[in-house]
VOGU-3710 file (C-alpha; in Angstrom, 3 decimals, decimal comma):
1> mnhtfekfdl> 6,955/162,801/33,744  8,295/164,652/36,373  11,873/163,867/36,114  12,697/165,647/39,265  9,907/163,648/41,502  11,324/161,036/40,093  14,094/161,000/42,166  12,206/159,906/45,351  11,768/156,536/43,523  7,844/156,846/44,333
11> qpfliqaine> 5,023/154,527/43,218  3,914/155,747/39,786  0,212/156,419/40,974  1,623/159,289/43,386  3,876/160,307/40,306  0,830/160,589/38,169  -0,804/161,983/40,984  1,702/165,302/41,595  1,682/165,676/37,733  -2,157/166,249/37,833
21> igfteptevq> -1,541/168,624/40,834  0,907/170,564/38,867  3,861/169,920/40,804  7,016/170,621/38,622  9,805/170,605/41,640  10,230/169,772/45,405  10,443/172,060/47,258  13,073/172,488/50,015  11,371/171,046/52,588  10,473/168,458/50,172
31> dklipaikkg> 14,157/167,506/48,921  15,145/167,832/52,800  13,350/165,432/54,675  11,124/162,863/51,634  14,194/160,746/51,519  15,005/160,817/55,585  10,980/159,860/56,107  11,263/157,259/53,566  14,039/155,379/55,418  12,233/155,507/58,242
41> ksvigqsqtg> 13,660/158,457/60,050  12,207/160,699/62,792  12,401/164,138/61,800  11,051/168,115/62,956  10,478/170,274/60,070  10,753/173,952/60,719  9,330/175,758/57,793  6,995/178,514/57,512  3,232/178,224/56,101  3,459/177,743/52,243
51> sgkthtfllp> 6,510/175,615/52,177  5,131/172,375/50,734  5,274/170,130/54,543  1,785/168,867/53,744  3,068/166,558/50,962  6,347/166,411/52,388  4,804/163,807/54,837  2,069/162,797/52,571  3,952/161,517/49,517  6,517/159,491/51,546
61> linainpgke> 4,015/158,118/54,347  1,279/157,114/51,219  4,033/155,632/49,335  4,696/153,225/52,436  0,640/152,096/52,764  0,197/148,801/52,746  -3,222/148,076/51,501  -3,511/144,899/51,803  -3,020/145,533/55,649  -7,334/146,469/57,052
71> evqvvittps> -5,217/148,346/59,795  -3,643/151,922/60,811  -1,010/152,427/59,788  -0,596/156,669/59,978  -1,839/159,021/62,161  -1,981/162,988/61,388  -3,040/165,127/64,133  -3,191/168,878/63,302  -4,743/171,462/65,924  -7,722/172,997/63,613
81> relaeqiyqa> -10,396/171,063/61,793  -9,815/173,339/58,725  -6,093/172,414/58,456  -7,257/168,388/58,848  -9,392/168,882/56,837  -7,129/170,221/53,726  -4,543/167,578/54,861  -7,595/165,475/54,124  -7,939/166,599/50,368  -4,778/166,690/49,623
91> alqlvekape> -4,534/162,666/50,640  -6,952/161,889/48,593  -5,786/163,969/45,511  -2,794/161,135/46,212  -4,692/158,188/46,800  -7,051/158,812/43,738  -5,450/156,477/41,510  -3,623/154,214/43,432  -3,807/150,468/42,237  -5,528/148,857/45,025
101> kiivqtyvgg> -7,698/151,515/47,817  -6,211/153,106/50,081  -8,856/154,138/52,490  -8,251/158,122/54,329  -10,497/159,451/57,247  -10,619/162,915/58,660  -11,865/162,894/62,129  -12,647/166,162/64,267  -15,066/167,992/66,800  -17,970/168,902/65,638
111> tdkkrqmakl> -18,949/166,071/63,307  -21,424/163,114/64,562  -18,838/160,457/66,634  -21,697/157,837/66,729  -22,154/157,560/62,975  -18,015/157,684/63,174  -17,394/154,877/65,696  -20,304/152,630/63,695  -18,385/152,826/60,487  -15,151/151,947/62,292
121> agtqphvvig> -16,474/149,137/63,801  -16,694/147,658/60,054  -13,303/148,944/58,905  -10,223/150,800/59,906  -8,419/153,220/57,914  -5,087/153,207/56,408  -4,002/156,638/57,172  -6,124/158,735/60,195  -5,891/162,857/60,293  -7,889/164,734/62,498
131> tpgrildlvt> -7,799/167,100/65,679  -6,518/165,122/68,759  -9,416/165,343/70,685  -11,733/163,674/68,624  -8,954/160,704/67,570  -8,286/160,496/71,579  -12,172/160,367/71,574  -12,423/157,360/69,725  -9,289/155,200/70,311  -10,790/155,457/74,373
141> enallihtap> -13,680/154,238/72,981  -11,868/151,250/71,494  -13,679/152,244/67,939  -10,143/153,630/66,214  -7,483/151,387/66,767  -4,609/153,000/66,288  -1,584/150,483/67,889  -0,317/149,148/64,853  0,402/152,710/63,663  3,976/152,992/63,148
151> vlvideadmt> 4,336/156,613/62,007  2,823/159,854/64,042  2,888/163,091/62,305  2,143/165,912/64,552  1,547/169,495/62,054  1,687/172,936/63,328  3,406/171,460/66,639  3,829/174,933/67,812  -0,333/176,078/67,222  -0,814/172,426/69,015
161> ldmgfltdvd> 0,543/173,445/71,985  -0,385/177,443/72,053  -3,909/175,694/71,836  -3,693/173,768/74,579  -4,241/170,450/72,623  -0,126/168,666/73,563  -1,500/166,640/76,771  -3,622/164,717/74,404  -1,277/164,039/71,855  0,868/162,723/74,620
171> qiasklpanl> -1,767/160,259/75,291  -2,205/159,424/71,517  1,514/159,231/71,103  1,659/156,682/74,182  -0,994/154,375/72,811  1,518/153,949/69,603  4,265/151,377/69,177  7,386/151,799/71,443  9,795/152,351/67,938  7,751/155,474/66,599
181> qmlifsatip> 8,501/157,308/63,792  7,239/160,682/64,922  7,036/163,504/62,289  6,901/167,344/63,722  5,974/170,016/61,271  5,957/173,420/63,008  6,407/177,090/61,995  8,495/177,659/65,150  9,686/175,460/67,552  8,954/176,664/72,023
191> nklkpflkky> 11,531/175,568/74,765  7,577/174,557/76,208  7,777/171,793/73,210  11,496/170,594/73,669  10,651/167,955/76,871  7,635/166,529/74,914  10,218/166,247/71,823  12,434/164,566/74,012  10,493/161,993/75,357  9,568/160,471/71,606
201> menplyehiq> 12,445/161,105/69,112  15,401/160,021/69,869  18,272/161,778/67,192  15,455/163,252/65,140  16,824/164,286/61,751  16,387/168,289/62,317  15,878/170,539/59,202  15,179/174,579/59,529  14,472/175,670/56,122  15,096/179,577/56,382
211> pkevisstie> 12,227/181,525/54,737  13,922/182,951/51,117  12,521/185,993/51,359  10,634/187,204/54,135  7,977/188,529/51,904  7,421/187,619/48,794  9,241/190,096/46,292  5,322/190,027/44,256  3,772/191,669/47,660  3,556/195,593/47,793
221> nwlistkgrd> 4,284/196,650/51,422  2,085/199,674/52,381  1,743/201,507/55,737  -0,721/203,821/55,934  -0,981/205,797/59,693  -4,140/206,752/60,967  -3,865/209,584/62,336  -6,450/209,519/65,295  -9,388/208,426/62,650  -11,433/205,205/64,125
231> rvdviyellm> -9,599/202,704/62,267  -13,126/200,908/60,703  -13,358/203,910/58,329  -10,001/203,387/57,350  -10,523/200,380/56,715  -13,862/200,567/54,778  -12,132/203,323/52,859  -9,501/200,872/51,728  -12,203/198,125/50,854  -13,941/200,871/48,501
241> igqpylvmif> -10,452/201,823/46,744  -9,838/200,356/43,324  -11,495/196,515/43,026  -9,792/194,105/45,502  -10,300/190,916/44,549  -10,811/189,011/47,833  -9,243/190,573/51,235  -8,393/189,399/54,422  -8,330/191,615/57,185  -6,583/190,710/60,531
251> antkakvdei> -6,802/191,885/64,053  -5,287/190,580/67,445  -8,427/189,365/69,709  -11,868/187,936/68,961  -13,546/191,462/70,211  -11,344/193,456/67,776  -12,388/191,158/64,458  -16,240/191,502/65,988  -16,049/195,134/66,457  -14,492/195,827/62,708
261> agglkargvk> -16,779/193,408/61,555  -19,757/194,993/63,025  -18,520/198,276/61,739  -18,448/196,924/58,108  -21,548/195,223/57,891  -22,888/198,503/59,598  -21,651/200,744/56,970  -23,421/198,039/54,089  -20,171/195,465/53,303  -20,805/191,647/53,243
271> vatihgdipp> -18,028/190,368/55,618  -17,272/187,024/57,167  -16,181/186,360/60,263  -13,756/183,139/61,500  -12,671/183,398/64,508  -12,285/180,724/67,901  -15,988/181,806/68,667  -17,685/181,255/65,908  -19,482/177,412/65,812  -17,827/174,625/63,670
281> rerkrvmkqv> -20,445/174,354/61,753  -20,642/177,659/61,043  -17,135/178,163/60,442  -17,080/175,247/57,751  -19,907/176,960/55,863  -18,275/179,946/55,992  -15,277/178,894/54,717  -16,670/177,204/51,422  -18,926/180,443/51,131  -15,663/181,806/51,259
291> qnldyqfvva> -13,688/179,494/48,665  -16,998/180,001/46,525  -16,458/183,669/46,530  -19,982/184,343/48,011  -17,915/186,877/50,708  -15,552/189,373/48,907  -14,220/190,043/52,347  -12,819/188,265/55,374  -11,899/189,426/59,225  -10,561/186,741/61,384
301> tdlaargidi> -7,966/185,917/64,282  -3,910/185,139/63,930  -5,064/181,540/65,596  -8,346/181,262/64,012  -6,955/181,490/60,045  -3,993/180,056/60,718  -3,875/176,643/58,802  -6,911/177,950/56,352  -5,623/178,648/52,923  -7,877/180,691/51,436
311> egvshvinae> -7,035/180,960/47,835  -6,720/184,138/45,412  -6,157/186,855/48,397  -5,921/189,959/46,531  -5,455/191,910/49,689  -4,593/191,705/53,174  -4,773/194,785/55,947  -3,396/194,561/59,159  -6,350/196,237/60,980  -3,670/195,986/64,014
321> iprdldffih> 0,015/195,064/64,462  0,371/191,057/65,793  2,449/191,330/68,899  4,282/188,049/67,436  5,977/188,859/64,710  6,050/185,421/63,128  2,043/186,724/62,771  2,822/189,396/60,644  4,586/187,235/57,911  2,061/184,436/57,955
331> rvgrtgrnnl> -0,503/187,190/57,689  1,113/189,255/54,091  2,112/185,802/53,107  -1,688/185,199/52,544  -1,233/187,465/49,342  1,033/187,412/46,742  1,416/183,653/46,433  2,379/181,571/42,743  4,263/184,621/41,497  0,702/186,699/41,053
341> kgtaitlygp> 0,577/190,227/42,666  -0,913/190,797/45,846  -0,720/194,469/48,745  -0,431/194,307/52,447  -1,435/197,626/54,008  -0,946/197,955/57,473  -2,569/200,719/59,687  -0,635/202,063/62,577  -1,073/204,725/65,324  1,672/206,551/67,504
351> sdenliadie> 1,787/203,324/70,294  2,633/201,272/67,422  6,072/203,024/66,237  8,200/200,174/68,259  6,369/197,490/66,363  6,746/198,833/63,029  10,812/199,739/64,476  10,675/195,666/65,115  9,309/194,488/61,792  12,031/196,527/59,879
361> klgitfepkt> 14,694/195,109/61,887  13,350/191,479/60,458  14,530/192,668/56,975  10,850/194,209/55,876  10,348/197,728/53,998  7,357/199,657/54,124  5,987/202,176/51,195  4,600/205,246/53,537  1,167/205,717/52,071  -1,614/207,974/52,622
371> vkngeitdtf> -5,844/207,643/51,744  -6,831/211,034/50,786  -10,088/211,811/48,825  -10,854/207,464/48,121  -7,055/208,027/46,393  -4,490/205,798/48,048  -0,708/208,306/47,522  2,683/208,570/48,371  3,455/210,115/51,452  6,593/211,171/53,238
381> drkrraqrek> 8,380/208,650/55,637  7,254/208,542/59,305  10,458/209,115/60,397  11,154/212,130/58,975  9,374/214,176/61,557  11,740/212,605/64,232  14,560/213,522/62,206  13,458/217,028/61,751  12,401/216,692/65,303  16,358/215,975/65,824
391> kttdpidpei> 17,801/219,072/63,969  15,646/221,704/65,693  16,833/220,445/69,252  19,973/221,904/68,458  19,387/225,978/67,471  22,068/227,017/64,781  23,284/230,593/65,368  20,323/232,770/62,581  24,331/233,896/60,690  25,041/230,057/59,891
401> rgmmkkakkn> 21,297/229,762/59,117  21,474/231,916/56,580  24,743/230,353/55,143  22,761/226,938/55,061  20,111/228,646/53,310  22,709/229,748/50,474  24,479/227,000/50,594  21,669/224,638/48,946  21,858/227,522/46,252  25,033/226,248/45,104
411> ikpgykkkmg> 25,975/229,906/45,170  29,841/229,507/44,649  32,170/225,944/44,738  33,998/227,097/47,628  31,268/228,377/50,067  30,208/224,667/51,268  33,811/224,762/52,853  33,246/228,542/54,178  30,202/227,155/55,526  31,999/224,234/56,904
421> raikasslkk> 34,506/226,447/58,956  31,798/229,081/60,166  29,859/226,320/61,885  33,109/225,006/63,684  33,953/228,396/64,267  30,424/229,337/65,950  30,650/226,351/68,123  33,712/226,792/69,228  32,832/230,792/70,293  29,860/228,979/71,782
431> rrverrtqan> 31,384/226,305/74,247  33,785/229,184/75,071  30,812/231,752/76,134  29,460/228,770/77,591  32,711/228,354/79,991  33,568/231,982/80,621  30,038/231,400/82,495  30,028/228,843/84,288  33,894/230,147/85,655  32,271/233,614/86,708
441> aikkankkan> 29,258/231,246/88,643  32,077/229,464/90,667  33,993/232,789/91,466  30,699/234,612/92,590  29,967/231,750/94,499  33,456/231,637/96,252  33,324/234,804/97,042  29,725/234,421/98,854  31,679/231,341/100,986  34,653/233,412/102,069
451> k> 32,379/236,213/103,529
//
């Protein structure tokens, strides 16, 4: 039996499901929030992707479902169809062994609304999972009766805000009981989200789960200069080296994703594309093919890929560096999961120097690499040139330069001290000459003025 999850006093069928999934101990977010959610408290959980937040809300909420009541008891909103599908699958796993049937349903855009309405006329689900637009649509049609649900979960709240779905979520929340238990999960808590939280939450428990390490120690984090080369050429070369299992290539815009995917296809590479303009059905089909390993290479934007969990990513390539550094961490975190090794490769040009420096300020270190003759090799740190330029701006006396060269050879024990004294004397001499020159110039100027 799993003693660590038993401390939450969950129903036996949930403990059985946890054992079958293979969870051995609760994550930090689960430890901190499951007891509070069980007590009916509203919570805000700020944590990164892969911290175990889905089961943080599913376990206590499914534990409290009364199967005898044929009414909606939990509403879960999520900004993307893929994320809704993932939560739905996780919930199905948990209710599978329930002694009485717990009905879980998913409602997302791009699916058959009429069929959903017909089904709802017969039975209301206990747990509703879906995108805000479709849930609100079914509620407005009086098909989905959510007014009975005492709990609302808003997953990926920051992304919900980014994608403009907060108004829909607001309308959904307004249809729920006044003493609503609201659970917010988000990677970040933007200021624009705060008025909404204040409106519906009174003294919520707020937990910010700091990432243990910004990037997992199982990930090799490489930095490769494009040196003015076409990035698609560099990416193609990287894909052809070694034997990557599954590669996710990230770009900042839909146009760039299409450009990279098109360039790779033109070079004979089979590539899957994921961005916001891909129709829902097509996206679902592509995702299935990726999971079945029909595609080895996926090019995606951040928003389309966030909330998509692709198993077994061996390499992540940042074709461009994201302006939002949170996205950099999300991208790199796609690989090196479950203690498996992973490689993250970031391509950069001279204009990206400041962004690289900002990433390093987060405590992330890069290994500088270069691609040459079909091989990836170690190269010099990019800061080397800057340091070299800094040194050359101060001209060194040729005599001193000669002494420094000798010092490197470690000729005599006292030589370095001698050199130090010589450098001091040389700079003093220079300063005296400069002052004398300035004084003479002032004298000449004064003489001219007095004539």
